[in-house]
C-alpha positions, 0 to 999 in steps of 0.5 A, a space after each residue: 500499499 501507498 504511504 500517504 505524505 501531507 503537503 501542504 501547509 494549514 490554511 490558517 492566519 498566521 505570521 508567515 501569511 502577509 494576507 489574511 481569512 476570514 471565516 463565520 459560522 452560522 452555529 447550530 442554535 442559530 441556524 435552526 431559527 434561521 431557517 425555519 424563519 427563511 422556511 415560513 419566509 418563503 410558503 407564505 409569499 407562495 402559499 399564504 394559508 398554508 399553515 404548516 409551520 417547521 421549529 426549532 423543536 423540530 430537530 433533536 436538541 432544537 440544532 440543526 446543522 451550522 454554514 461556514 461562510 470562508 473569505 480569502 485570498 486565492 495566495 494563501 495556504 499551499 497553491 497553483 497558479 495558472 497562467 492568467 495569475 502571470 498575465 493576460 495572454 500565455 504563448 500568443 493565446 488568453 492566459 487559461 484559469 485554474 477550470 482550464 488547466 488538465 488534469 492529467 498535469 495535477 497526478 503525477 509520477 514526482 521527483 524531488 530536487 535537494 536545494 537545501 543549501 541555496 542560502 536566503 535570498 539567492 536564485 536556484 540557477 539551472 546548473 543548480 536543478 543539474 546537479 540535483 537531478 544527476 544525485 537522484 538518478 533521476 533522468 526527466 520525463 515530461 509531464 513529471 512534478 518537480 517539487 523543488 525542496 529549501 527547507 524553508 518550511 521549518 520555518 511556517 508561522 513564523 515571519 522569516 518565512 516571508 524573507 527567509 528563502 531562496 527563489 527560482 530563476 528565469 533561466 531555470 523555470 524555462 530549463 525545466 519547462 523545456 525538457 516537458 515540466 508542466 508542473 514546479 513545486 516548490 516549500 516557500 513563500 512564493 517561487 520567485 525570490 522574496 519580495 524584499 529581496 527582489 526590489 531591493 535589487 531594482 531599486 539598487 540596479 533599475 533593472 525590471 528583470 528584478 521583478 519576478 522573473 519566475 513568474 513572467 516567465 509564465 508570460 511566453 510558455 505555459 506552466 503552473 507553479 505550487 507554492 508554500 509545500 509542506 514537508 518534502 522531507 518526509 519523500 524520497 527522492 524518486 518514486 512517488 507519485 504528486 497529486 495536487 489538484 485544483 478547485 474547478 472554480 470559474 475563472 480563479 486565478 489560482 487554487 487552494 490545493 491539499 497536495 498529497 504526495 503516493 508513496 511506493 511501497 
């Protein structure tokens, strides 16, 4: 039997997350009162003479079922970025949203590349990927899901998670896509280097190429990022599959995923 590894962080308000979520619950008791009121209001509008009623006491313990309403950004927690996130067009065509992406991209053999030696703010380069891949003994196949293991998830829950990480270079991202890779995951806040690092380099040099180079490469070549993975230390380098299906919500630029590694026995 395959061993399952949870590769997702908890979606929660955290020092690691500048963006915030809000969750509101209609509880069991209030839910009973509200539902009964809505039934009575609708019946009265349709059939004013209908004597039938529903009361909270008609439910066990006068308690109905809950309803949670959650407001949160699409780029919170472990999530995939769709091409529309990178720009309005990709490869000269309108960029796809999450509901337009092929399902087969999100369930495929995985390979973990060990980049834990990369320092905070550093670029992950083509050479870094090639050395890490050689160490696995694996030859990349089209549609493999590549997971970049930096070890940054150890900082989850701290402010440093947002700022102390390496990031993918444009060239490294392009090299993977040239091998037929469509989904690339990383255990950091973002796929590129941290925001502060990119901004400081831009202000120092005036080079616009310092700003989100891996993301903007997605305007030229269609690929998907998974950001904020976790527990990559619990995977082998190869011999596992990754499941990371996005929600089927029309038009979204990103989607929360419950990423899972399925390790071969």
